[in-house]
Structure formats: C-alpha cells, structure tokens
N, C-alpha and C positions, 0 to 999 in steps of 0.2 A: 694775612692768611697764614695760619700755623699748620703747614703741611707736615704730616707724619708718615713714617714708613708703614706701608700696608703689608704686614707680615704674611697674611693669607695669600696675597699676590705673589710674594717671593716664593712661597712653598709651591704654589700652582706653577710658576715658571720653571722651577727646578724639576718638578715632575714631568712637565712637557719636554724639557730638554733631555732628560733621562730617557724618555720614550722616543726621542728622535723627532718630535714635533717642533722643529726649529728650521728656520731659513738662514743659511750661512751666507748672507749677502754682505755687501760693502757699506761702509759708513754713510755715504751720500745717497744710498738707495731709499732711505726712509721717506723722503719727500714724495717718491713715487709709490711706495708700498703702504704708507699710512692709510688707515681707513678714513673715508670721507665722512662728513656729517650724516649723509644719507646711509652709508654703511653702518654707522653707529646706531642710527634710528632703526634700521632693519634688524640689527642684532637685538635691540631692546624690544622689538615687536614680539619676539619669541623667548626672551630671557628677562630676568629681573636685574635690578641694580646691584645685587650681590654678585651675580655673574659678571656684570660689566666691571665691577671693582676688581675682579681677579686679573684683569688685563692692565691694571694701573698700579705702579708702585707707590704713588703718592696719594694721600687722602687728606682732605681738610675736614676734621671732625666737626668744625663749626659751620661747614657749608650745608646747604639744603640737602636733605637725605636723598631725594629722588631727582637729582639733577646731574647732568654730565659734568658740570662745572666743579663739582665736589672732588673730582678725580684728576690726577695729573701723572705725568711720567709713564705714558703708555709703552708697552713692551711687545706688542704684536697686533695681529689682524683678526683676532677672535677665533683663530684656529691654530695658529703657530706663533711661537716666539720668533721675532726677527732680530738677528744680530745688529742690524743697522738701527733699530729702535732702541736697543739696549745701549749702544754707543752714544746715540743722540741724547738719550735720557741721562746717561752718566755725565756727559759734558754739561748739560743744563743744570743738573743737581749740584755739580761743583761750582758752577757760576753763581748760584743762589745760596750757597753754604748749607745745603741739605746733606750733611756729612753721612748720616745713617743711610739715606737713600743712595747716595753716591757709592758708598761701600758695598751695599747689597748689589747694585748694578755691576760693579767691578767683579764681584764674585760670580755673578751670572755670566758675564763675558768670559771669565776664566773657564767656567764650566763649558760654555759653547765652544771655546777654542781648544779645549783639551783633546 
C-alpha cells in the first residue's frame, strides 16, 4: 500500500483548529473518542467519500475509490479534530516510515498546543 499525504485533509484540519473546532484531550483518549464503524457509516449516509477523506491524513491512491479502507490516519470525529487522534496518528506514521504524514501531524499538534 502506497499511502500518501492527503493535503486537502491537512488544510481542513488547520482550518478547524484555527476555528477552535478541536478537542484538547490526552494521548490515550483516542481509543474512547475514535468513531466506531457505525459512526463512520452514519457519517457516510449523509456525506460522500470526499468529505470522509477530509478526516484522514493518509490516502492510498491505488485503493478502491469508494471504500473506507482507502483512507488512514484519522484526525477527528467528523466534527472536531482530536489532539489524541493527531498524537496517535503521528506515532503510527513514524512507525511505518510515512515521513510526510508524520511531519504534517507534528505541525498540526504544534498548532493545537500553541
């Protein structure tokens, strides 16, 4: 899987953070705050995959266009960016050598913590 940085999602996240649409939670909170599969499906009932993609910093351009599996490194709950999601995604991106995604997440975390 050749996951690339979703630049539209980065811009979307920056705008949300600037607007104050961010939850400044702790690192380990993501397991409790992450949307469930049912939450994702509910979101997709009223939104398209372009909207879904805005909540994920990773995209596999070779993945099937209209599947959740195409997207990775979630950063929020479809209404707010979560600090815990950004931290979790940054750690995972570093683990798998996605340097561009890791760098973007680090910048988002810096913006949240500023």
